[in-house]
N, C-alpha and C positions, 0 to 999 in steps of 0.2 A: 345497660351500653346496649343500643341501638348497630343490628346487624350492617356491616358495610353494602351501600344497593349497590344491584351491575351494573347501572351506570357510571359509577363512579368507579369501579373496579376497571370498568375495559377503557374510561377515563385514564386511569394512572399507565395502563398495560401502554395507550398511545403515546399519550408524554414520554412514557420509559425509553420505549423506544425509539421513537422522531430523536429523542434526543442522543440518544445512543449514534445509532444513525449520522444523528447530525455532524457528533464530533469529530467522525470520519472526515466530513464534510467543511465545515469551517471552523476556524480561531474557537477557543473557547469562550471570546468576548463577546459573539458575533452574539446578535440577536435571535438566528433562530435556536440557539443553545440558551442564550439566558433565558426568553420567556418560557418554555417547557421546565425549563428548572426551577424558576419562581415560580409556577404554577401548582409545580410537584410538592414543592417546599410547603405552600399553604396546604395541600392534600392531608399529607403526609401529620404536619403539625396539628390539624382540627381531627384528624382520628387518633392522634397520638394523647390529644388532652382528655378521652374517656376510655383508651388500654392500654394494659404493659407491654403490649408492642407489636406490631403489621407484619406480615409473612407473604409472603409470595415463592413460587418456585415452581420442581417440573413433579409431578408423580404419573409415572409409568407414564408418562409420553405427552401428560396430560398439563396443559401450565394452570395455575390457581393461585388467586391472587383473594388472601383470607377465604370465604367458605367457597366461595365461586371455583366453580372446573370448567375450565375454556373448550367444549367438546366439539363446537363447531370454531373453526380459529378463521380471524381477519388475518390480512397479512402481517398485521403487527404481531397477533398475539405470537404467529407462527415463528415469527423473528426473533422475537423476544426468547420463545421457547427453541428454537434452533440454538443460538446466543448462549443462553444458559447450558444447553447440554452441551457443547462442545467444549463450555470452560469448566466441566464437570462441577458444577453447583447445583446441588438438590435443591437449596429455599436459601432466600434472605429474609434475616429477622431484621427489621428496622425499631428500635426502643426510642423510648422519649428523651428531650435531649438534644437530639436530631439537628444542623444548623446546614444553612442553605453550602455553606462551603463542603459539608462533609459530603452531602450528594452530589456535588461537584465532580468530587476526588473518586466517589463511587463508578458514576457513570464516565469519567476520563479514562478509570481502570479498565474498564469492562469493557471498552470498547476498542483497549490495543490487542491486535491480534495473538500474539505471542505470549500475552498474558493468563493463564489459566491455572485451575487448583490451588494449592498449596502456596504456589510463588503468586496469585490474584489474593489471596486470604494474608502473605506477608506485606504486601502492597499496601492494604490497607492499613495494616496497622501501622506499616514505617509511617506513613504518610499521617497517621492519629485519626482515623474517621474510627470513633468510640464507638459509634451509635447504629453500623449496619455491622451485621455479623452476617457469617458463610457455613450453612452446611455440607459440605463436601460431599458428593459421591465414593464411594467405597469401591476403589480403581479394584479390588479382587475382584466385584461382581461385573464388573464390564468390560469387552474386550477393545484393550488400549492398541492400535495398529498404525503408528507410526513409522512402520519398514519404509523405503523410497523402493524397494522394488514389490510388483506381483506377480509372480508365474514367471520370474524372470527378467521381466521390463518395467523398466523405470515408470514411477508413479507422478508426473508431472506437477503436481499438488504439494505432494510430500516432500521432493527433492526442495522444491523452491523456497520453504516452511524452514529445511535443514541449511536450505544456503543465508538462511535467514540468521535460524540460529547460530551457525558458525561464525558469520561476520558480523553478529552480536556479541559477541564471544568475544572475540579478538578486540575490538574497539574496546570492549570492558578493562578488560585483557592492560591497554595500552594506559587507558586512562589512568588506571591504580599504579603502574610505573612498570607493568612486565613488559619483556619484549613475549611474545604467544610463540607455541609451536604452532611449524606451517602443516603438518600433518593432515589435520582434519581440512582446511581449505582445499588441499591440494585434492583430496579425496571428493567435496561435493563441486568443486572447479571439474572435475573428471564427471559430475554424472552429469552435471548441468552442459558441456558437450557433447555427450553423448546424444540428449534430448534436442542438442541445437542442431544437430545433424537430421533426425528422425521427425521431430514433431516441431520446427520453431515457429510455427503457425498461434501453438498450445503457448511457450514460453513467452513468445512476443504479448500475449494476453494476459499471464503473471504479473508480464514488469509495469501492468496497467497496475497495480494493486501497492494502494498510496495509504500510509498515516502519518499524521498529523501531527502526532507525540513524539514518533517512531522515525522522522524523516531522515536522520542520517545512513539510518539502516536498511530500510526500504529503497534511500535514494540510494547505496552505494549495488544491492543486487540487482538492482531494476539495471544501473547502468551495464554491470557484469553480465547481464541476460542479454540487452540489447545489443553491446561491443561483439558480443559471440555472435549473437544473428548477423549482424552487421559481416564479419570475419567470413562466417560460413559462406553467408549470400557472396561473399566476393573471391571463395576458393580455399579460406585459411583452413586448415586441417591438422591434426594431430598435434602436436606441444606447443606449436606456433598457437593453437587457437586455446589451448589451456592457458601458455603466459598472458594471455591478451585478457580472459575472463579474470583471471586472479588480478591484472592491473585494472580495471574494469570497479570489482570486488574493493579493492582497496585503492583505490583513485581519491578518495575522501579521508584516507585514514590518518593523516596529518591533521585536521579539525579537533583532533581529540588533545591537540596543545594549545588550540582558540579559547579566550574564556566563552562560557557557554552565554553571560551577557552581550556578547559581539555576533555568537552562531544563534541567537532567538533573538535581535537586536527590532524590533519591527520597524524603523521609521531608517532614515538613509544614515550610512554609517560616516562616521566621521574622515578624517583624512588621516588620523591616528590609528585607528581602528578598521580599517579600510587596507593600512600596511601590515598589519597583525593580521587578518583574513589572508593575504596575498601569501602569507607567509608556511599556508598549509601545503603547499604544490613541494617543497622543496624541504619542511618538514615530514610530508610523508616520504619522497624517500630516501630518507635519514632512518626513519624508521625500520622501512622495508632492506633497507641494507645492513639491519642489524639479526633478521628475522633468519634462519636456515633455511635452506631449501629452495631457494625465492629466485629466479634466474634475474641478472643488473637489467635485464631489458623492463622487466616489471616494473622496477624501481626508476627507471630512463622515461617511461609511458608515462607514470603517476607525476615525476617532474615536470615533465610537459605538458599536460593535459589543458592546462589553459593559453600556452603559448600563443594557441592561433597559430592559423595556416599561413600566414603572411610572417608570422613570426616577431610579430608586435610587442605580446602578450606578456605574460609574467613566467618565473621571475625575469626582469632583465637582463642580470648578468647571463642568463643561460639561451638568450635569442638563437646565437652563432655555435648553439652545440649542434652536430648531428642526429639529430630525432626523425627514428623512423617511422611507418606509417601507424604505427599504434596508437600514438597520442594524438593523430588525429581522428581515427576513429574512437577513442574514449570521447576526443572532445564532439564527435557527434552525435551519440547516446547520451552524455551529462547533459548535454542543450536542449534535449527531445525531453527527455523523463521530468530535468527542472519545468522549463517552463507546461508542461502538460501536469505539474504540481501548485495544488494549494499549497502560499506560502504565507504568512503573517504578514508581510508587507504586496501581496499579490494576487489577482489571481490566477485561477488558470487556465492556459487554453485546451480546445478540443483537441485532440490530435490529428483531427483535418489539417484546423489551424496553424499545429505546431510545425509540421511537415511545411507549408507553405512560408511560415517563418523561416524555418530551415533553410528554404530556398534565400530570401529574403540575405540571410547571411556568408552564401557562398561564393568562395573567392578569394574572400577574405579573413575571416573569420574562422570561416569551416572550408573544406577539402569539398571544390565544387564538384568532381567527382564520384566523390564518398555520400555525401548528398543525394545529387540523383540515383544510386545504388539505393540506397536508403529509402529516398521515396518510392522506388520502383518496390522495395521487399515491401513495403507499407502497404499499398496499394493506395488507389484512388479515395476508397476512404478508411483509414487504419483500423487495425483490432483497439477495442473500447470508443468508437465513437457514436453518439448516441443521434438515431438519426426519425424523421416523421416520413412516414409514406405516405402515397396517392391515397391509400386506406383511410390515413389518420390515425395509424397506429402508429408507435413510436416502440423504437425497436435501437438495441443494441449490437456494432458488429463484436461478430463474434469469431469470423471469418474471414479473411481477405479474399475478393475474387481472383480466383486461380491464372483468369486470364488476362489480369490487369486491366478490367475493366470495372464497371459501376454497379456487376451484382453480385455484392460477399452474402455471405451468410448471415446470416441475421437472428437476436435471438430476440421476439415478442416480448417485451415488458407491460405496454397498456394497450390495451384494444381503441380501438376509432371512438367509445364514447367518453377514453379516459380512466376505464376500470383498469387497477393492476390485473395482470395475467399469471396466474398462480397455480402450475410452474410455469415460468416461459416457453412458449411454442419457439423450435429451432426452426428456421426457413431458410431455404437456401435458392438465392430469388432468382439467380440462373439455371434452375433447372426446374419452375414453375410453367404449369401451362398457361395460363392465367397470369404474367408478368408484375409484379408489383413494382413501380419504379420509388424510388428515395426522392425528395421534395425538397428537403433541408436537413439542415443538422442541428440540431437542437442544445442548448444547455443544462447537462445535469441538475446543475443547482437550481434553478429555475421549475424543476421536477421533483428537485429535494430525493436526486436517483444516486446511490453508492455503485455508481457503472461496474466497479471493480467486482463489485457482488456476484455477478452473472459472468467474469471471467473465469471465477475458481475451476 
């Protein structure tokens, strides 16, 4: 049995890293996902024809594939190493009999941000991935710190992940026919409200994190974050800000009552399917009404988040109800996050294009004053926009220009020659002696870049 060549090991790592990254950007049926998976399946098939197993993983912080250790890692090696460490995976064993669908499921599950350790292993079993097994890191040997506070200060990333966990748990309980307790939700909303006052830019950056396979959870949390940031910019404080955040987190909870085939349908909905989808607002309000400890104002905002500013939206029977500004704030946040997220039936807009589209919806679909305040909050180049500088460098906008101008703080991710910059270089364009100019907005899909990676 011949050893695996270094070039083949490098190819597998490149394909696997690219496939995992691509799943966050594209539907699984997209060629950018299918082609690397097909090549990977062919490589593993060839290797397993002459050996009992193929192993790769991380040992002492170094990625290995069979006998090869990658001491001088490329970007793909670093990304795969970081991913496996974050997931608590020590090694992956691939056995003969592997089929392409198992490989696809493995990549899809590996890409899910909230899935790690034992949950990842259980998910593989649940999806009947029989020929890929994981050896997990012994958590007693590592420091597992997901506390949301550090020396008394809230950690934005940990708080965001906590919100995802809580909101995901609530949705799953409701799908199982249970009405969940609201205590954990209230606690995490309090934390997000605190961060919204102190550091809105960081939270807005985190709200650019997307997950194709967990769209509903990420979208719900992102809408809550964006709604609270907009509310804070408008001067909303205290209990009102918390109620606004809760309404954002729960605005789509009624979709737990919608058939999954309708929610995930790639094409246009039929009239009957659209009628069912439109029920999610009132179903959401009804569910919230059964949850203890949640203000009726939250349910009212959820009921009206598709009612539109000119009150021509749905549900039709509720158009004359006295909705307050909360439903209009949720509508702005909902629209922005939806149009900046890849869906099976549409490509995403970049943040700059998205705020311009919101302006076109102002006055009838959305409240004009709220849209203008949202655009002011986001800046001329919103956080998460991928831009090209006059130096030909590619950068992700990390913080808006505090003066409302066109010189944000960015992270340089590609140099002028097109080479990845690792780690990214943070530059405040407004404070440089020789100031660089932004000359264009770049489509991250064309560069195969997951912008959210640079905002965590």
